[in-house]
N, C-alpha and C positions, 0 to 999 in steps of 0.2 A: 319562257325559255331563258336559260342561263348558259352562257358559254363557260365551260370548265377548263378547256385547254385547246390549243391550236398548234399544229406543227406544219412546216413546209420546208422543202429542201430540193435544190436542183440536182438532177442526176448527172450533170456534167459540170466540170470546173470552168469550161470555156463558153457555156451557153446559159442564158438566163432561163429560169424555170418557165415552163408552159402550163403549169398548174396554178390554180387560184383556190382560195378558201376564204369563207367569210360568213357573216351573220348580220341581219338587219331586221328590226321589228320581230315578226313571228317566223321569219325564214332563216334557214342556214343551209350552206351548200359547199360543195367542192366542184371544181371544173378541171378537166384533164384535156388539154389541147393535143390534137394529133399532130405530131411533128411534120413540118412541111419539108419533105425531102427534095422537092423540085426547086427550092430556092426562088420561087416566083415572088416578086415584090409588087404586085398589083395594088395592094391596099396600103394605106399609110401606117407607119410603124416599123418595128424591127423586122417583122415577118407577117405574112398573112394570118397565121394562126395566133400570133401575139395580138394582132388587131382584134380577132374574134374573141379571145378569152378576156381581154380587157373590156370589150363592149358588153359581154355577157355578165361579167362580174359587176360592172357599174349598173347595168340594168337591174340586176337582182337586188342591189342595194336600194335602188329607187322603188322597186316593187315592194320590198320588205318594209320600207318606211311608211307605206300606206297602211300596213298592218291589218289587211283585210282578206288577203288571198290565202285560202286554206286548202285548196285543191291543187296538187302539183301539176296535173294536166293543164289546168288553166294558166298557171305560171309559165309552163313550157310554151303554150300557144302564144302568150303575150311576148315572150322572148323571141319567138320566131317572127312575129310581126315587127318587132323592133329591129332585128338584124336585117330582115328583108328591106325595111324602109331605109336603113343606113346604106345598104349596098346600092339601092336604087339612086340615092342621092349622090353616090360616088361615081355613077355611070360606069359600072364594072362589066360592060358587055364582053370585054376580052379576058375576063377571069376564067382561066382554064381549069384550075384545080381549086374548088371551093374548100376553104378551111372548115374543119369540123372538130367536134370535141365530145367528150362524155360529161354528163352532169349528174351529180347526186344531190337531192334536195329534200329537206324536211320542212313541213309546214305545220305549225302548231295552232290549235284552237283551245277552247276552254276545257275540253274533255278528252281530246285525242291528238295524235300526231300522225300526219300522212307522210310516209317516206316513199320516195320514188326515184327512179333513175331512167336516163336515156344513155345507152352505152354501158361501159363496164365499171362504173363506180359501184361501191359496196356500201350498204346501209345496214346497221345492226342495232336493234333495241334490246335493252336489258332491264330486268327486274332484279335488283340486287346484283349478284354475280351470274345469274342465269340469263342465257340468251332467250328472248321471247319471240323475235322475228329477225330473219335475215333476208335482205333483198340483194341478190347478186347473180352473177352469171359466169360460166366458164366458156361460153360460146366463142368469144373473141380470142381467148387464150388458145383454144383448141384449133381454131383456123390459123392463127399465127404459127403455132407449133408445126402444123402440117406444111405451111409455106416455107418455114425455116428448113425443115427436113428435105423438102423438094429442092430448095436452093442449093443444098449441100450435095445431095445425091446426084443431081443433074448438072452440078457445077455451073449454075446459072451466072450470067454476067450481072453486073450492077444494074444495067439498063433493064434486063429482064425482071430482076427483083423489084425494081421501082414500078415497072408496068403492072406487076402483080399486086403491089400495095395499092396503087391507084384504082385498079379494077375492083378490089375488095371494098375500098372506101366508097366508091360510087354505088356499089350494092347496098352498103350500110346507110348511106345518105338517102337513097331512094326507097328504103324499106323493103327490099327484096326478101329479106328473111324476117324471122320473128323478132330479131334484135336490130336496132338501128343506132345511129349517132345523131347529134344535134348539128344542124347547119342552116345557113340562110339560102341554100340552093332553092330555086323556084319549084323544083320537083321533090323537095325534101318531105319525107314521111317520118313522123315521130312515133316510135314504138315505146310507149311509156309503161314501165313495170312499177307497180305501186301497191302499198299495203297501208291500211288504216289501223292504228294500234291505240287502244285506250291508254291514257296516261298512267293508269295503275300498272300497266305492263310495259311502260316505257319510262322508267325512272331516269335512265340515261340513254342517249342515242349517239352512236358513232357513225360518221360519214367519212369515207376516204376514197382516194383514187387508187388505181391498180398498182401504182408504185409502192404504196403503203401496204396494200393487200398482199404483196409478195411475202411479207413476214409470216403469213399463214399458208397461202396458196402455193408458193414456190419454194421458199427457203426453209419452211417448217421450223422457224425460230420458236413459234408457238404452235401447240398441237391443234388449236382451234380458236374460234372467235371468243369463246368464254375465257380461255386462258389469256388471250391478248387483252380482252377488256379488263380483267382483273389487274393485269400489269399496268395498263394505261391509266387506270384510276388511281393506282397507288404510286407509280413511278413517273407518270407523265408520258404524253405522246412523244415528246422530244427524245426520251430515252429509247423508245421503240425505233424511231428514225435512226438513232445512233447505232442500234443493233443491226438494222438493215444495211447501213453503210459499212459497218465492220464486217458483216458477212460477205459483202461484195468485194471488199478489199482482200479478205482472206482467200476468196475464190479466184483471184487474179491468177492467170496462168493455168487454170484448170480447163478441162474440155468445155467448149461452149454449150450453153443450155438451149432450151427451146424458144428463145426470144431473139429478136433482131437487135435489141439493146440490152447490154449486160447490166446497165444501171439506169433506172428511170426516175423521173421527177416524183416527188412525194408531197401529198397534202392530206391533212386529216383534221377533223374537228370533233370534239367531245362535248355533248350538251346534257343539261339536266332540265327536266320540266319544272316549272315554278311551284307546282302543287306539292312537290316533295320537300320543299324548304321548311 
């Protein structure tokens, strides 16, 4: 596995990014923290979600350094054990709103790469310019769009909007639906969506958070993941991030879209398998 490019960018000028991106050994990942709207400060650090994404990021560095985990479900299980252990050591009985996040992960072995996600990260494999596999979901976007529309038509108060957000997150943490998010909650259920791709069909691999995926899914800066992949390989991921931020700046003052946040954190990593060198 070779890292070709990385990009990350905060969605706000006043808050540090809640996304993380990295690679270690045979693993590469992105982490997208779910913003803690309650301002609960039970855990050490800037916020509860910052504590979680930092711990997950460091834990993935440690697991990747071992260079033996090739199944993403096993990695996610190890992460769950690590986070639950840390929470137990902090005696967090009064933690009301468990922080959660989405994770996109690639695990390489000699012949293939397994790409998997919990939550709404996107993973795309390419052979040349052709997309060979895409692991993604529009489930969370659809539910958010529905909630945004309801908040506007019903003229909901901020308190009602927050209550709806926490109710949906509790469902995602506990695996009520076919999709879930990652959390150290004692009742957490991980819905892992994964594909194993031969290295001949995965010359390059893109992993990104939903803030980066807006370039295709929401803003239509690129028609599809094939066009984005071509641009990313030739112009760099940072250029795509710049186009995302420019689109958001140009859209200021326009009617609000189907998101609670008009600008999101961005993280993405582009990889090449060693066999193509």
